[in-house]
C-alpha positions in Angstrom: 0.0 0.0 0.0 1.5 3.3 -1.2 0.7 6.6 -2.8 3.1 8.0 -5.3 2.9 11.2 -7.2 5.4 12.8 -9.6 5.0 16.4 -10.7 6.9 18.7 -13.1 6.6 22.4 -13.7 4.0 22.6 -16.5 3.1 26.3 -16.7 3.6 27.3 -20.3 4.3 30.9 -19.4 7.4 29.9 -17.6 8.9 28.2 -20.7 7.6 31.0 -22.9 9.6 33.6 -21.1 12.8 31.4 -20.9 12.5 30.5 -24.6 11.8 34.1 -25.5 15.0 35.3 -23.8 17.0 32.4 -25.3 15.7 33.4 -28.8 16.5 37.0 -28.3 20.1 36.2 -27.4 20.3 33.8 -30.2 19.2 36.5 -32.6 21.9 38.8 -31.1 24.5 36.1 -31.6 23.5 35.6 -35.3 23.4 39.3 -36.0 26.7 40.2 -34.3 28.8 37.1 -34.9 27.5 35.7 -38.1 26.6 39.0 -39.9 29.1 41.2 -38.1 26.5 43.8 -37.1 27.1 45.1 -33.6 24.1 44.9 -31.2 23.5 48.3 -29.5 25.7 51.3 -29.0 28.1 49.5 -26.6 27.9 45.9 -27.9 29.1 43.0 -25.8 32.0 41.1 -26.8 31.2 37.9 -28.8 32.4 35.7 -26.0 30.2 37.6 -23.4 27.3 37.3 -25.8 27.7 33.5 -26.2 28.2 33.1 -22.4 25.0 35.2 -21.6 23.1 33.0 -24.0 24.1 30.0 -21.9 22.1 31.4 -18.9 18.5 30.9 -20.5 19.8 27.5 -21.9 20.8 26.6 -18.3 17.4 27.7 -17.0 15.6 25.6 -19.6 17.6 22.6 -18.5 17.1 23.3 -14.8 13.3 23.7 -15.1 13.0 20.5 -17.2 15.0 18.6 -14.5 12.8 19.9 -11.6 10.6 17.0 -10.3 8.5 16.8 -7.2 8.0 13.3 -6.0 5.8 12.4 -3.1 5.8 8.9 -1.7 3.7 7.6 1.1 4.2 4.0 2.4 4.5 2.1 5.6 7.8 3.7 6.5 6.6 7.3 6.1 6.4 10.2 3.7 9.2 10.8 1.4 9.4 14.2 -0.4 11.9 14.7 -3.2 12.3 17.9 -5.0 14.9 16.9 -7.5 17.6 17.9 -8.2 17.6 19.8 -4.9 16.5 18.1 -1.8 15.1 15.0 -0.3 13.2 14.7 3.0 11.8 11.8 4.9 9.2 12.1 7.6 8.6 9.0 9.7 5.1 8.3 10.9 6.2 8.6 14.4 7.0 12.4 13.7 3.6 13.1 12.2 0.6 14.4 14.2 -2.0 14.9 11.4 -2.6 14.7 7.6 -5.0 16.9 5.8 -5.6 17.6 2.1 -6.4 21.3 1.8 -7.0 24.1 -0.7 -4.6 27.1 -0.3 -4.0 30.3 -1.7 -1.0 31.1 -4.0 2.2 30.2 -2.2 4.6 30.3 -5.0 6.4 27.6 -6.9 9.5 25.4 -5.9 10.5 25.2 -2.3 9.2 28.1 -0.2 9.2 29.2 3.4 5.7 30.3 4.5 4.7 31.9 7.7 1.5 29.8 7.6 2.7 26.5 6.4 6.4 26.7 7.4 7.9 24.7 4.3 6.1 24.4 1.0 6.9 22.1 -1.9 4.8 23.1 -5.0 4.9 22.9 -8.7 1.4 24.2 -9.6 -2.1 24.5 -8.4 -3.7 25.3 -5.0 -4.3 21.8 -3.5 -1.9 20.0 -1.2 -1.2 17.7 1.6 -0.8 19.6 4.9 1.4 17.5 7.2 1.3 18.7 10.8 4.4 17.5 12.7 4.4 16.6 16.4 6.9 19.4 17.0 4.4 22.0 15.9 5.8 22.6 12.4 4.0 22.1 9.2 5.0 20.8 5.7 2.8 21.4 2.7 3.2 19.4 -0.4 1.3 20.4 -3.5 -0.7 17.7 -5.4 -2.5 17.2 -8.7 -4.1 13.9 -7.4 -6.3 15.3 -4.7 -9.0 12.5 -5.0 -6.4 9.7 -5.0 -4.5 11.3 -2.0 -7.7 11.7 0.0 -8.7 8.1 -0.7 -5.2 6.8 0.3 -5.3 8.8 3.5 -8.8 7.7 4.5 -8.0 4.1 3.9 -4.6 4.1 5.7 -4.4 6.9 8.2 -5.4 4.6 11.1 -2.6 2.2 10.2 -0.1 5.0 10.1 -0.9 7.6 12.6 -1.5 6.7 16.3 
């Protein structure tokens, strides 16, 4: 018995902005390096232009590699926000689980005054984990119904 969810950033506007910036720098590279037409009144060096182009390419790679995985099983709750962090919460540390709807908390790993630590890729529904030490962890979900069903079926076995 386990629940597993894998999420990626799927907001088109994020990719649109990054690809637009990459496209703009690619245009500058072609104009300045290929055709020899300097870009602007004080053009960057060709090497600086190429290295600057690598920034949006790196962001594209980074956003493509981000992945939020939530796994709940007999051992506990495992949260991985690859490639950055992994967290394991043993059932003995957890006081309560609740699937909630929340306001916008941002994307990625966030610190929140209301929820303490938030792992989110999109949406406004998530698993609020209340720890015995009083802290909270909020993990966004796109599988609200499946998560609620898993918790209702297994909560008594996991939580005291």
